[in-house]
C-alpha positions in Angstrom: 94.7 106.6 144.7 93.5 109.4 147.0 90.3 109.0 149.0 87.4 111.4 149.0 84.6 111.3 151.5 81.3 113.0 150.5 78.8 113.4 153.4 75.1 113.3 152.6 76.2 110.6 150.1 72.8 109.5 148.9 71.9 112.9 147.5 71.9 113.9 143.8 74.8 116.3 144.2 76.9 113.7 146.0 76.2 111.1 143.4 77.0 113.5 140.6 80.3 114.4 142.2 81.1 110.7 142.6 80.3 109.9 139.0 82.5 112.8 137.9 85.5 111.7 139.9 85.2 108.0 140.5 87.7 107.0 137.8 90.5 109.0 139.5 89.7 108.7 143.2 88.5 106.2 145.8 85.2 107.8 146.7 83.1 107.1 149.8 79.5 108.4 150.0 78.1 107.6 153.4 74.5 108.4 153.9 73.0 109.5 157.2 72.5 105.9 158.4 76.3 105.3 158.1 77.5 108.7 159.0 75.3 111.0 161.1 77.2 114.2 160.8 75.7 115.6 164.0 77.0 112.8 166.2 80.5 113.5 167.5 81.2 110.0 168.6 80.1 108.3 165.4 81.9 110.9 163.2 85.1 110.3 165.1 84.7 106.5 164.8 84.0 106.7 161.1 87.0 108.9 160.3 89.3 106.9 162.6 89.1 104.1 160.0 89.6 106.3 156.9 92.6 107.9 155.5 90.9 110.9 154.0 92.6 113.2 151.5 89.6 115.3 150.5 86.4 115.9 152.5 83.3 117.2 150.8 80.8 118.5 153.4 77.6 118.0 151.5 75.0 116.8 154.1 72.1 119.1 154.1 68.6 119.6 155.5 65.8 122.1 155.1 62.1 122.3 156.1 60.6 125.7 155.6 59.0 127.3 158.7 58.0 130.8 159.7 60.0 131.5 162.9 56.8 132.6 164.7 55.2 129.1 164.4 58.1 126.9 163.7 58.9 123.4 164.9 61.9 124.3 166.9 63.3 120.8 166.8 63.3 120.9 163.1 65.1 124.3 163.1 67.7 122.9 165.5 68.1 119.9 163.2 68.7 122.2 160.2 71.4 124.1 162.1 73.0 120.9 163.4 73.2 119.2 160.0 74.1 122.2 157.8 76.5 124.0 160.2 77.6 121.9 163.1 77.9 118.8 160.9 80.4 120.7 158.7 82.4 121.6 161.8 82.2 118.1 163.2 83.4 116.3 160.1 86.0 118.9 159.2 87.6 118.7 162.7 87.6 114.9 162.7 89.4 114.8 159.3 91.9 117.6 160.1 92.9 116.0 163.4 94.1 113.0 161.4 95.4 114.8 158.3 96.1 118.5 158.7 96.8 118.7 154.9 93.4 117.3 153.8 91.5 119.5 151.3 88.1 120.5 152.6 85.3 121.5 150.1 82.2 122.9 151.8 79.0 122.7 149.8 77.2 125.9 150.6 74.1 127.4 149.0 73.0 130.5 147.3 70.7 130.8 150.3 73.7 131.9 152.3 73.4 135.4 150.8 69.7 135.4 149.6 66.7 136.1 151.8 64.1 133.4 152.1 61.5 134.3 154.7 60.7 130.7 155.8 64.2 129.3 155.4 65.9 131.2 158.2 67.6 128.3 159.9 69.0 127.0 156.6 70.1 130.4 155.3 71.8 131.3 158.6 73.5 127.9 158.8 74.8 128.2 155.2 76.0 131.7 155.8 77.9 130.3 158.8 79.5 127.7 156.5 80.7 130.5 154.2 82.3 132.4 157.1 83.8 129.2 158.6 85.4 128.5 155.2 87.1 131.9 155.2 88.2 131.5 158.9 89.7 128.1 158.3 91.6 129.3 155.3 92.9 132.2 157.4 93.9 129.5 160.0 96.1 127.9 157.3 93.9 125.1 156.0 93.1 124.2 152.4 89.4 124.9 152.2 86.9 126.4 149.7 83.1 126.8 149.6 81.1 126.0 146.5 77.5 127.1 146.6 74.9 125.8 144.2 72.0 128.0 143.2 68.7 126.5 142.3 69.6 122.9 141.4 67.6 120.0 140.0 67.7 117.7 143.0 65.2 115.4 144.7 65.3 117.8 147.8 64.4 120.8 145.7 61.7 118.8 143.8 60.1 118.0 147.1 60.0 121.7 148.0 58.9 123.0 144.6 57.2 120.2 142.8 55.8 122.4 140.0 59.1 124.2 139.2 60.3 124.3 135.6 63.2 121.9 135.6 64.8 123.5 132.6 65.5 126.7 134.6 67.7 124.7 137.2 71.4 124.0 137.4 72.2 120.4 136.6 74.0 118.5 139.3 76.4 117.1 136.7 77.6 120.6 135.8 77.9 121.5 139.5 80.1 118.4 139.9 82.5 119.8 137.2 83.0 122.9 139.3 83.8 120.8 142.3 86.4 119.1 140.2 88.0 122.5 139.5 88.0 123.2 143.2 89.7 119.8 143.9 92.3 120.7 141.2 93.2 123.9 143.0 91.6 126.4 140.6 90.2 128.6 143.4 92.1 130.4 146.1 91.9 129.0 149.6 88.9 130.6 151.5 87.1 131.3 148.2 83.3 131.2 148.0 82.2 130.3 144.5 78.5 130.7 143.7 77.4 128.4 140.9 74.1 128.9 138.9 72.7 127.7 135.6 73.5 131.2 134.3 77.2 131.3 135.2 78.3 127.6 135.2 79.4 127.7 131.6 81.6 130.7 132.3 83.1 129.0 135.4 83.9 125.9 133.5 85.6 127.8 130.7 87.5 130.2 132.9 
């Protein structure tokens, strides 16, 4: 049975992916206490003890700030988790298994302007470009970006949002399954929204 590691493992997206795939794969979902994706030493120690076939870079962090009066430590944390963490975990896995499949969980924010989300948007845009570069470098990697999704993180940001307008994590997980199954070309960036998920799943 192949092993999948999903970073940011306590989140709704990670848990939905686990539920979707757990009958077919050995799935590990380390949270930030077990796997701090920004810590080079801890990441290497974690993956030293795992034979990883598929890595899903899912750890994420966003706190909205205007750049003019931001908490710069929070902005650095966003870039460290969302972008450097993806580099850190991917490098650790590929050093040990160059044929591992990498699935980066991006965000629609990679290509949409959000005035107070600059660190998050920039980091996710970096993840999209890194995906294309790593594929060009010969690795098996795709980026799957959810649009507005019904997660605890989003609920904290937009507590009054109409939940019926949001992508369900369970449907996003089905698109991730398609990525694992090789339905998308290496280096692809797949945007997933409530509006197009049905089409993606029936393609």
